[in-house]
Structures are given as structure tokens and as C-alpha cells.
MARGU-928573 format. One record per residue (C-alpha): residue number from 1; x, y, z. Coordinates in steps of 0.001 Angstrom, whole numbers, plus 500000, padded with zeros to 6 digits. Last residue first. Layout:
<atoms>
> num  X  Y  Z
> NUM  X  Y  Z $
...
</atoms>
This chain:
<atoms>
> num  X  Y  Z
> 562  689551  752771  149460 $
> 561  692094  755443  150341 $
> 560  690133  758328  148855 $
> 559  691952  761439  147711 $
> 558  692990  764916  148841 $
> 557  696637  765837  148428 $
> 556  698281  769191  149128 $
> 555  701287  767615  150847 $
> 554  700410  769565  153978 $
> 553  696962  767935  153964 $
> 552  698456  764467  153755 $
> 551  700753  765161  156739 $
> 550  697824  766673  158651 $
> 549  695834  763445  158240 $
> 548  698956  761455  159163 $
> 547  698764  762790  162733 $
> 546  700619  760021  164639 $
> 545  703973  761166  163223 $
> 544  703635  764482  165000 $
> 543  706452  763654  167449 $
> 542  709051  763462  164669 $
> 541  711831  761068  165742 $
> 540  713607  761085  162376 $
> 539  713062  757353  161801 $
> 538  709370  757809  162483 $
> 537  709179  760832  160153 $
> 536  710812  758837  157356 $
> 535  708365  755991  157974 $
> 534  705453  758440  157726 $
> 533  706725  759577  154303 $
> 532  706878  755947  153183 $
> 531  703272  755504  154284 $
> 530  702284  758619  152295 $
> 529  704031  757287  149212 $
> 528  702161  753984  149535 $
> 527  698814  755764  149645 $
> 526  699866  757596  146471 $
> 525  700734  754365  144666 $
> 524  697382  752827  145613 $
> 523  695260  755730  144304 $
> 522  695603  754751  140628 $
> 521  693889  751399  140969 $
> 520  695609  748406  139356 $
> 519  693294  745990  141247 $
> 518  695361  742816  141656 $
> 517  698880  743936  140742 $
> 516  698581  747047  142894 $
> 515  697345  744998  145852 $
> 514  700160  742522  145490 $
> 513  702739  745332  145351 $
> 512  701232  747054  148401 $
> 511  701478  743739  150296 $
> 510  705141  743509  149298 $
> 509  705717  746954  150789 $
> 508  704046  745830  154026 $
> 507  706321  742786  154144 $
> 506  709376  744989  153619 $
> 505  708204  747350  156409 $
> 504  707847  744923  159293 $
> 503  711598  744527  159892 $
> 502  711906  748318  160172 $
> 501  710004  748433  163432 $
> 500  707843  751535  163726 $
> 499  705134  750031  161536 $
> 498  702147  752112  162691 $
> 497  701439  754120  159495 $
> 496  701964  750929  157465 $
> 495  699382  748987  159421 $
> 494  696825  751786  158972 $
> 493  697494  751891  155231 $
> 492  697127  748116  154944 $
> 491  693772  748338  156763 $
> 490  692573  750978  154189 $
> 489  693983  749302  151073 $
> 488  692607  745828  151846 $
> 487  689093  746087  150340 $
> 486  689707  744888  146747 $
> 485  692205  742275  147937 $
> 484  689252  740432  149467 $
> 483  688480  739109  145975 $
> 482  691358  736646  146219 $
> 481  694254  736752  143731 $
> 480  696994  737692  146224 $
> 479  695854  735090  148698 $
> 478  694924  736313  152200 $
> 477  696640  734373  155000 $
> 476  699675  736659  155019 $
> 475  697534  739668  155906 $
> 474  696220  737990  159045 $
> 473  699796  737477  160269 $
> 472  700633  741051  159290 $
> 471  697898  742233  161649 $
> 470  699354  740100  164435 $
> 469  702759  741778  164041 $
> 468  701158  745240  163950 $
> 467  699332  744470  167206 $
> 466  702553  743218  168771 $
> 465  704399  746429  167881 $
> 464  701549  748574  169198 $
> 463  701474  746636  172453 $
> 462  705243  747051  172853 $
> 461  704942  750806  173161 $
> 460  704892  753628  170671 $
> 459  706342  756989  171731 $
> 458  703964  759373  173516 $
> 457  702054  762501  172473 $
> 456  699376  760678  170448 $
> 455  699244  757612  172663 $
> 454  695404  757537  172755 $
> 453  695204  758008  168989 $
> 452  697820  755350  168187 $
> 451  695915  752886  170400 $
> 450  692579  753549  168680 $
> 449  693989  753121  165159 $
> 448  695762  749953  166303 $
> 447  692374  748659  167584 $
> 446  690790  749397  164214 $
> 445  693730  747644  162512 $
> 444  692969  744428  164398 $
> 443  689212  744538  163699 $
> 442  689783  745102  159974 $
> 441  692279  742194  159940 $
> 440  689662  740013  161662 $
> 439  687178  740904  158917 $
> 438  689731  740033  156238 $
> 437  690300  736613  157842 $
> 436  686542  735935  157953 $
> 435  686168  737080  154338 $
> 434  688935  734720  153265 $
> 433  687152  731751  154763 $
> 432  688535  729628  157595 $
> 431  685866  730721  160025 $
> 430  682463  731458  158545 $
> 429  681479  735092  158405 $
> 428  679520  736854  161128 $
> 427  682548  738250  162938 $
> 426  681867  739145  166558 $
> 425  682411  742482  168331 $
> 424  682575  742250  172096 $
> 423  686285  743034  172240 $
> 422  685827  746002  169921 $
> 421  682960  747377  171995 $
> 420  685103  747150  175142 $
> 419  687896  749071  173467 $
> 418  685426  751755  172379 $
> 417  684282  752143  175967 $
> 416  687909  752489  177067 $
> 415  688519  755205  174449 $
> 414  685556  757212  175734 $
> 413  687038  757061  179231 $
> 412  690418  758201  177897 $
> 411  688763  761188  176264 $
> 410  687175  762173  179560 $
> 409  690378  761527  181491 $
> 408  692430  763860  179341 $
> 407  694285  762909  176200 $
> 406  696480  765805  175028 $
> 405  697706  766370  178531 $
> 404  698022  769245  178274 $
> 403  696145  772001  176416 $
> 402  698234  773950  173913 $
> 401  695393  775235  171681 $
> 400  696625  773303  168618 $
> 399  697349  770180  170680 $
> 398  693904  770313  172317 $
> 397  692286  770551  168875 $
> 396  694239  767563  167577 $
> 395  693242  765497  170629 $
> 394  689560  766422  170174 $
> 393  689613  765527  166472 $
> 392  691340  762236  167278 $
> 391  688660  761381  169861 $
> 390  685901  761995  167329 $
> 389  687707  759788  164772 $
> 388  687719  756953  167307 $
> 387  683917  757113  167451 $
> 386  683748  756911  163668 $
> 385  685945  753825  163632 $
> 384  683541  752125  166042 $
> 383  680633  752762  163679 $
> 382  682819  751415  160910 $
> 381  683073  748076  162710 $
> 380  679279  747610  162817 $
> 379  678853  744459  160694 $
> 378  676881  746259  157997 $
> 377  679528  748873  157288 $
> 376  682865  747181  158001 $
> 375  683272  745008  154944 $
> 374  682039  745377  151350 $
> 373  679380  743690  149173 $
> 372  677333  743021  152267 $
> 371  675047  739989  152449 $
> 370  676601  738444  155602 $
> 369  676228  741687  157535 $
> 368  672459  741980  156940 $
> 367  671265  744888  159068 $
> 366  671058  747246  156071 $
> 365  667326  746626  155481 $
> 364  666655  748185  158872 $
> 363  668181  751500  157879 $
> 362  671452  752411  159616 $
> 361  671085  754947  162362 $
> 360  672375  758499  162648 $
> 359  670925  760681  165407 $
> 358  674217  761583  167089 $
> 357  676006  762311  163835 $
> 356  679533  760870  163716 $
> 355  678267  757957  161651 $
> 354  677658  760416  158796 $
> 353  681360  761061  158329 $
> 352  683151  764335  158944 $
> 351  685621  765514  156318 $
> 350  688189  768127  157345 $
> 349  690385  765587  159162 $
> 348  691068  763760  155890 $
> 347  692719  760315  155986 $
> 346  690445  758402  158364 $
> 345  687409  760513  157425 $
> 344  687638  759240  153842 $
> 343  687284  755653  155019 $
> 342  684091  756712  156792 $
> 341  682536  758241  153673 $
> 340  683770  755481  151401 $
> 339  682091  752744  153417 $
> 338  679000  754811  154200 $
> 337  678372  755650  150546 $
> 336  678829  752122  149223 $
> 335  676712  750533  151928 $
> 334  673882  753042  151517 $
> 333  673800  752768  147723 $
> 332  673986  748942  147708 $
> 331  671081  748708  150131 $
> 330  668973  751039  147995 $
> 329  669899  749108  144859 $
> 328  668756  745846  146399 $
> 327  665563  747465  147693 $
> 326  664525  748694  144249 $
> 325  661537  750879  145080 $
> 324  663957  753714  145723 $
> 323  663232  755994  148640 $
> 322  662261  759536  147729 $
> 321  658708  759118  149012 $
> 320  660205  758099  152379 $
> 319  660991  761783  153127 $
> 318  663554  762545  155835 $
> 317  665709  759446  155241 $
> 316  665409  759770  151478 $
> 315  666408  763418  151669 $
> 314  669443  762493  153758 $
> 313  670412  759786  151271 $
> 312  670149  762186  148332 $
> 311  672221  764868  150070 $
> 310  674874  762278  150971 $
> 309  675051  761015  147390 $
> 308  675519  764553  146093 $
> 307  678214  765269  148692 $
> 306  680058  762091  147709 $
> 305  679892  763015  144033 $
> 304  681211  766530  144509 $
> 303  683798  765389  147063 $
> 302  685336  762787  144753 $
> 301  687102  765553  142842 $
> 300  689427  765996  145820 $
> 299  692413  767160  143798 $
> 298  694551  764002  144109 $
> 297  692783  761878  141461 $
> 296  694198  758358  141257 $
> 295  692410  757253  138067 $
> 294  690666  754353  139826 $
> 293  689666  756233  142960 $
> 292  688367  759258  141041 $
> 291  686349  756859  138841 $
> 290  684771  755376  141970 $
> 289  683093  758734  142602 $
> 288  681900  758752  138989 $
> 287  680313  755324  139539 $
> 286  678424  756437  142659 $
> 285  677223  759689  141066 $
> 284  675958  757704  138066 $
> 283  674054  755349  140375 $
> 282  672005  758265  141630 $
> 281  671049  759130  138039 $
> 280  670237  755471  137311 $
> 279  667940  755344  140403 $
> 278  665758  758237  139296 $
> 277  665619  761371  141421 $
> 276  662182  762103  142874 $
> 275  661012  765682  142406 $
> 274  660314  767425  145691 $
> 273  661811  770691  144538 $
> 272  663811  773710  145640 $
> 271  666502  772180  147826 $
> 270  669227  773251  145389 $
> 269  670551  769678  145184 $
> 268  666980  768514  144764 $
> 267  666326  770846  141841 $
> 266  669535  769955  140000 $
> 265  669006  766207  140442 $
> 264  665353  766391  139372 $
> 263  666157  768491  136304 $
> 262  668843  766176  134936 $
> 261  670895  768295  132526 $
> 260  673833  768610  134926 $
> 259  673974  764843  135382 $
> 258  673845  764230  131632 $
> 257  676660  766724  131102 $
> 256  678816  765000  133713 $
> 255  678342  761624  131994 $
> 254  679037  763113  128553 $
> 253  682277  764729  129718 $
> 252  683476  761535  131380 $
> 251  682531  759513  128303 $
> 250  684609  761731  126010 $
> 249  687591  761790  128409 $
> 248  687591  757978  128456 $
> 247  687313  757903  124652 $
> 246  690342  760165  124200 $
> 245  692524  758369  126776 $
> 244  691673  754943  125367 $
> 243  692529  756124  121851 $
> 242  695705  757678  123230 $
> 241  697069  754313  124346 $
> 240  700304  755300  126108 $
> 239  698939  754955  129643 $
> 238  698019  751283  129083 $
> 237  697092  749742  132435 $
> 236  696098  752988  134125 $
> 235  694349  753961  130876 $
> 234  692435  750672  131042 $
> 233  691121  751486  134516 $
> 232  690152  755007  133464 $
> 231  688302  753592  130444 $
> 230  686318  751179  132621 $
> 229  685206  754068  134836 $
> 228  684318  756268  131840 $
> 227  682422  753373  130249 $
> 226  680328  752996  133428 $
> 225  679693  756749  133630 $
> 224  678677  756897  129950 $
> 223  676313  753978  130566 $
> 222  674824  755809  133562 $
> 221  674050  758843  131397 $
> 220  672654  756744  128538 $
> 219  670066  754939  130682 $
> 218  668450  751648  129615 $
> 217  671556  749454  129317 $
> 216  673025  751318  132289 $
> 215  670318  750036  134606 $
> 214  671134  746427  133658 $
> 213  674834  747185  134421 $
> 212  674189  748773  137814 $
> 211  672184  746009  139507 $
> 210  673390  742502  138620 $
> 209  676862  743300  137313 $
> 208  677942  746074  139677 $
> 207  675965  744427  142475 $
> 206  678046  741214  142385 $
> 205  675586  738600  143717 $
> 204  676098  736229  140792 $
> 203  679584  735491  142057 $
> 202  682519  737829  142511 $
> 201  681411  739455  145761 $
> 200  684335  741079  147584 $
> 199  683713  744292  145686 $
> 198  685321  746708  143233 $
> 197  687935  744336  141797 $
> 196  685485  742033  139965 $
> 195  683371  744854  138511 $
> 194  686478  746220  136814 $
> 193  687574  742959  135189 $
> 192  684906  741063  133237 $
> 191  681900  743411  133070 $
> 190  683904  746633  133018 $
> 189  686388  745284  130482 $
> 188  683585  744151  128183 $
> 187  682040  747622  128272 $
> 186  685365  749355  127657 $
> 185  686157  747097  124704 $
> 184  682738  747904  123269 $
> 183  683537  751601  123670 $
> 182  686822  751073  121812 $
> 181  684883  749523  118917 $
> 180  682838  752688  118694 $
> 179  679414  754031  119704 $
> 178  678426  752440  123017 $
> 177  676702  755429  124646 $
> 176  673148  754322  123926 $
> 175  673106  750567  123342 $
> 174  671927  749189  119976 $
> 173  672811  752420  118253 $
> 172  670571  753335  115329 $
> 171  671347  751916  111884 $
> 170  673195  754013  109325 $
> 169  672697  756696  106648 $
> 168  668946  756173  106360 $
> 167  667782  755283  102798 $
> 166  667708  757887  099977 $
> 165  664508  757655  097866 $
> 164  662076  760199  099368 $
> 163  664731  762710  100253 $
> 162  666201  762382  096745 $
> 161  662803  762948  095108 $
> 160  662178  766106  097118 $
> 159  665564  767450  096077 $
> 158  664968  766605  092413 $
> 157  661586  768341  092432 $
> 156  663077  771421  094060 $
> 155  665691  771642  091365 $
> 154  669230  770602  091938 $
> 153  672385  772657  091835 $
> 152  675549  770830  092684 $
> 151  677424  771797  095812 $
> 150  681104  770878  095932 $
> 149  682357  770377  099419 $
> 148  684244  773271  101007 $
> 147  688013  772984  100777 $
> 146  690707  771939  103187 $
> 145  691805  773322  106539 $
> 144  695358  774024  105348 $
> 143  697500  774257  108468 $
> 142  700017  777078  108283 $
> 141  703687  777001  107296 $
> 140  703471  779997  104909 $
> 139  704620  777930  101914 $
> 138  702379  775034  102859 $
> 137  699375  777368  103163 $
> 136  700068  778940  099764 $
> 135  700684  775527  098215 $
> 134  697094  774461  098858 $
> 133  696510  771172  100576 $
> 132  694834  768159  098931 $
> 131  694778  769579  096328 $
> 130  695961  772935  094989 $
> 129  693432  775779  095119 $
> 128  696015  778496  094365 $
> 127  694484  780569  097177 $
> 126  694685  784349  097305 $
> 125  694680  785532  100907 $
> 124  691871  786839  103055 $
> 123  693210  784997  106117 $
> 122  689844  783323  106639 $
> 121  689526  782585  102938 $
> 120  693090  781300  102814 $
> 119  692420  778899  105701 $
> 118  689078  777679  104376 $
> 117  690576  776620  101051 $
> 116  689598  778476  097893 $
> 115  686333  777786  096058 $
> 114  684492  781042  096654 $
> 113  687075  783246  095001 $
> 112  686617  786982  095511 $
> 111  685270  788832  092477 $
> 110  686288  788887  088814 $
> 109  685002  792072  087155 $
> 108  682538  791263  084415 $
> 107  682990  793061  081064 $
> 106  679685  793801  079395 $
> 105  678002  791934  076576 $
> 104  674789  793445  075205 $
> 103  672508  790761  073859 $
> 102  671062  791308  070303 $
> 101  667521  792712  070173 $
> 100  665870  791564  066946 $
> 99  668150  788632  066789 $
> 98  669573  787631  063422 $
> 97  668064  784571  061717 $
> 96  670496  781789  061327 $
> 95  674174  781530  060633 $
> 94  676664  783405  062663 $
> 93  677827  786836  061738 $
> 92  681473  787181  060697 $
> 91  683324  789783  062530 $
> 90  683961  793015  060543 $
> 89  687617  793777  060193 $
> 88  688314  797519  059916 $
> 87  690644  798568  057058 $
> 86  694102  799299  058183 $
> 85  695075  802948  058107 $
> 84  698579  803432  056720 $
> 83  700201  806585  057852 $
> 82  702314  809000  055702 $
> 81  699443  810525  053725 $
> 80  699981  813427  051321 $
> 79  703582  812834  050528 $
> 78  702775  809333  049463 $
> 77  705056  806626  050635 $
> 76  707453  805221  048067 $
> 75  707113  801526  047556 $
> 74  710307  799993  046256 $
> 73  709982  797055  043926 $
> 72  712299  794199  044690 $
> 71  714977  793767  042098 $
> 70  714649  791127  039407 $
> 69  718025  789570  038727 $
> 68  716770  786059  038665 $
> 67  712983  785786  038436 $
> 66  713008  785085  034699 $
> 65  710482  787003  032699 $
> 64  707017  786150  031439 $
> 63  705502  788891  029281 $
> 62  701977  790056  029890 $
> 61  699966  790894  026839 $
> 60  697329  793606  026556 $
> 59  693924  792625  025129 $
> 58  692742  795039  022485 $
> 57  688981  795221  022187 $
> 56  687338  795834  018784 $
> 55  684852  798688  018243 $
> 54  687551  801163  017215 $
> 53  688589  798888  014395 $
> 52  691930  797881  013102 $
> 51  691966  795262  010425 $
> 50  692268  791560  011013 $
> 49  689390  790423  008826 $
> 48  687036  790085  011770 $
> 47  687422  793639  012673 $
> 46  689515  794751  015590 $
> 45  688419  796861  018514 $
> 44  690319  799039  020956 $
> 43  689334  799511  024532 $
> 42  690622  802513  026396 $
> 41  693592  801868  028537 $
> 40  695231  799602  031062 $
> 39  698269  797590  030223 $
> 38  699593  795007  032661 $
> 37  703304  795157  033247 $
> 36  705717  792282  033269 $
> 35  708919  793881  034375 $
> 34  711657  794736  031869 $
> 33  710924  798466  031921 $
> 32  713317  800402  029767 $
> 31  713302  797810  027081 $
> 30  709540  797635  027022 $
> 29  709030  799829  024055 $
> 28  711370  797799  022000 $
> 27  709330  794722  022591 $
> 26  710497  791737  024619 $
> 25  710588  788467  022812 $
> 24  708491  785368  023587 $
> 23  705241  787189  023825 $
> 22  702415  787243  026406 $
> 21  698914  788650  026466 $
> 20  696812  789943  029356 $
> 19  693468  791623  028987 $
> 18  691941  794041  031514 $
> 17  688494  795289  030694 $
> 16  686866  798715  030671 $
> 15  683204  799478  031006 $
> 14  681174  802341  029408 $
> 13  679497  800173  026786 $
> 12  678712  796614  027747 $
> 11  681402  794163  027070 $
> 10  682011  792715  023617 $
> 9  682615  789016  023756 $
> 8  686189  787954  023937 $
> 7  689091  787829  021565 $
> 6  692427  786255  021984 $
> 5  695044  787209  019359 $
> 4  697619  784775  018150 $
> 3  699484  786700  015461 $
> 2  701835  788156  017948 $
> 1  702529  791852  017914 $
</atoms>
């Protein structure tokens, strides 16, 4: 044993203590076990003089050995217990006073996602919520409709405060119906270009600028109709501009919806009410009718608007309470309706015009030929055209039933009276002006219309050729940029349907080109196609070439040649 012995205070009785001592040389007793081994046993005591004493504590020594050559100890499992049970790990409690009733945590089953894209939620598919489009939609080649906006919770006090503080999102519209930059382009185009090609009046007396446009500024339905008309004209110019196409369709739908929602219009059309229809509502029907002319509609959509205008005019004639207080607008309405109504009867045998009624008379305020925005209505020429239409209907009926001759003496007598009225007709416009020349062209083509009707079953004679020659002479005197170009489609059509001589046809084709360049209306190209079809029938010797109304009907077309 080493002489250096460590002593410690005496422990209480009944306890044992582990003491470790070391020595430089291994003892003989430890030769069999070279490992450093702690000694456990009963305490032994030594006296202060170095003698052995039962009350002294013996501290065992631990010998330090080199690590080289020390084999790992092998742990033999006990035969009684072959499994090792790990001791349970108690989680560490947080600081602070423990709760009297600690919360019970339960497993929550994850439900259906509320933040996925709309497409995956509709299809009931799992969404990976990738932005801006989820990968699931891209993988399945479907359109990802995006995600719902994030909603942040706010208390009632916060919501009330936000309503009280937030300013309005934007200013109200200055003009109802004019919402976008394209709409402003439409409005400018109507005022500068469209209104100019709709009438022979391009000064301050243009009714589309002085009457309709001020109404539209105060009535959303009429403004939508005006923008629809201007949009159709721009679409004819720029067919590839999809912004124009979209806005034109928008204004057309809004204008029709406003008309359907008007209670007075719906009640009067049904004949169930005496409500007076406002002037802007009536003007909307006029503008929408012109829209079918500009966009070149072939399905007869103009009929709805023309029939509405006719019903309104008839009610005004029967009940003066329905008359507009605006005399200028009333005169414009009657002239517009009668002009298009009679021009329609020239190309459509199913449509009868109001002048064909025995009791029809123009109102007294309409007897102002020099103030008309169009030609033929106030000066009386269209009344003569209506009488010729009656003869054509009778000739067509006799041809269907097989009666010969097609023009009997009674019809011939009526034609002679019409001829006398044409010779007595006088133009009210000053000679040398474009309106005077256009009026003479209307008179010339009216006589050609009469002659072609009387000679329905006979080949054309020299008088027809001379009349077409004189009509072309009037046509040459009208400049291509003059306002009278806006009313030349109908007389040009009648000249074309009577041009049997091929030398007249190139000049008529050039006149169609000038008219298309001036107004750019969609119906002009279809009128030209009909004239070319009539020329083919002339060259083929078809005896029904006089009946162009039936030719148009067989083609399945129904449109206004105005």
C-alpha cells in the first residue's frame, strides 16, 4: 500500500463511500485483472498513528493503465431479462406557475384547402398553390383561374373606421356611356366624320350635331346608340382593331338594353298605355337603324327599328299629345323615317311604305323643301316613287297569276299621270349648286324607274338608254367630296339596274368607288354586287331582269340601300 493515504471526514453511520486511490505498480492481487477496478466494501478505519482501526475508512485506489492492449468489455445479457426497457423521458415543464387545468391537445385532421386556385377547387383536385398559375393546371393543360384575394381579419371598429376614412375609388363619369379612351375616340369620330356623311347639311344645321348629340349628353341610352354607330363606322375602316369591335358590341348591347327597359316604349309598342315616349328614346331607334346601314347588315335587322319608328309616328298622328315639343326634332324624325321607308320599298317588295296609304299626308311643318336634311321627302319626289311602287306590285301579281298583258290600260293610265307629275315637278334649290344637280338626278332616276316598270315584259328601248346617259351626266357634275355623296346610293342603284349598254357600266363602277371612299358604309358593296348580278342577267337575256326586288329576295338579303 502507498504511504500517501487520503482521509475524509467520517460519514454518518450506515452509509458506504467509494474512495479511489492509485499506485505506480500493480499489486499481486490484481495480476489477474489488469483493469482499473473500483473497490466497494465495508468501511475500514485507521487511527491517527497509522494503526488499523475499524472506525477508520479505507479508500480504494484506482490504478491508471495504458489504453493499448485493453480489450473491450463484453456485456453478457442476463438470462432473466433479454430485453432492454428504456427509461421513459419526461418532458421538461416550462417555467412559471403550472395551470390548474392544462389544455388538452387533440390531433386535428387537415381539411380541404381554402387557398388553392379556383380551377383546382372546382375540379376538386389538390392544388400546389404555385404563383401566378399552379403547376397542376399547367400540367393538365387547363386555364388556371387564379387565387382568391387574401382576406385579413378586422374588428368591427376597424371596419367602421376604414369606411369613414377611405375616399371614393374614382370620380363619376362626366358623360354617361363614355367610359374609356376608345369611347372618347368614338364620340369624336361621330361628331367629325359620321355626322358629316349622314346628311347633305354639313354646316350648323346638321341635325346629328345640333339635335341628337345634345340629347345624348343627357341620356345614356342615346349616347350608347351614338357610340355604337361611330364604332361600326370605325370597324368598317379598321376591321382588325379588336378593341373597336369589342367596344362597339358593348355599346350596341347597352343601347338595346336601355330600349327594352324603357317602360313607355314597351307599353306603347304593345298598345297598352298612353305614356309619352321621350325624344331621346325615339332618337335611339333612329340611330340604331342607321347602324344597320353602316355595318352592312343583310339580315333585315333594320326592320325592328323602322317598325318602332312607324308605330310612334302613327300614334303621334292619331294623338297630338304624343307629339314632341321640339319641332326641329319632330321634323327630323319624319324626314328620316319617310326617306328610309320609301327607299326600302324600292328594293324589298314585301315592305310597303307609308306614302302608299290613301290617307297619308305630310305634316304641315314638313312642307319646307329647302330646309330638308335629305332629298326627295319634302320636295314630293318620294310620293311619286310610292305611286310607281304600286304599279310594280300589280305587274308582279299579274305575272305570277299569268295575266297578259302585264301592263293593262288601267295601269298604263296611272303611269301616264305619274309622268305628268314628274314633268310638273320643280326643284326648289338654286341652280348651279350641288343640291340642285342631285335633285335633278333623283328626278331622272325616278322616270327610269317608271319606264322600266311599264316595259316589264319588253326589252329596253332607246328612251331608257338616253335616260341613263343623261343621269350619268348629272352624276359627273357632283364632286367626290361633296356632301351630296351621302344620298347618291339609291339613284346610283337605279342607274346601274338600267345600264343595258356596257359602255355605261365602267362609269357606274367608278361612281360606286367614289361613294365607298366618301362614306365607307358597309351596305355599298352589297348594292354593287346586286347591280353586277343584274348586268349578268341582262347579258344572258333574262326576261325577269326588271324585277330586282325578287333577285335580292332570292339571294337571301334584306338591307337598306340608303
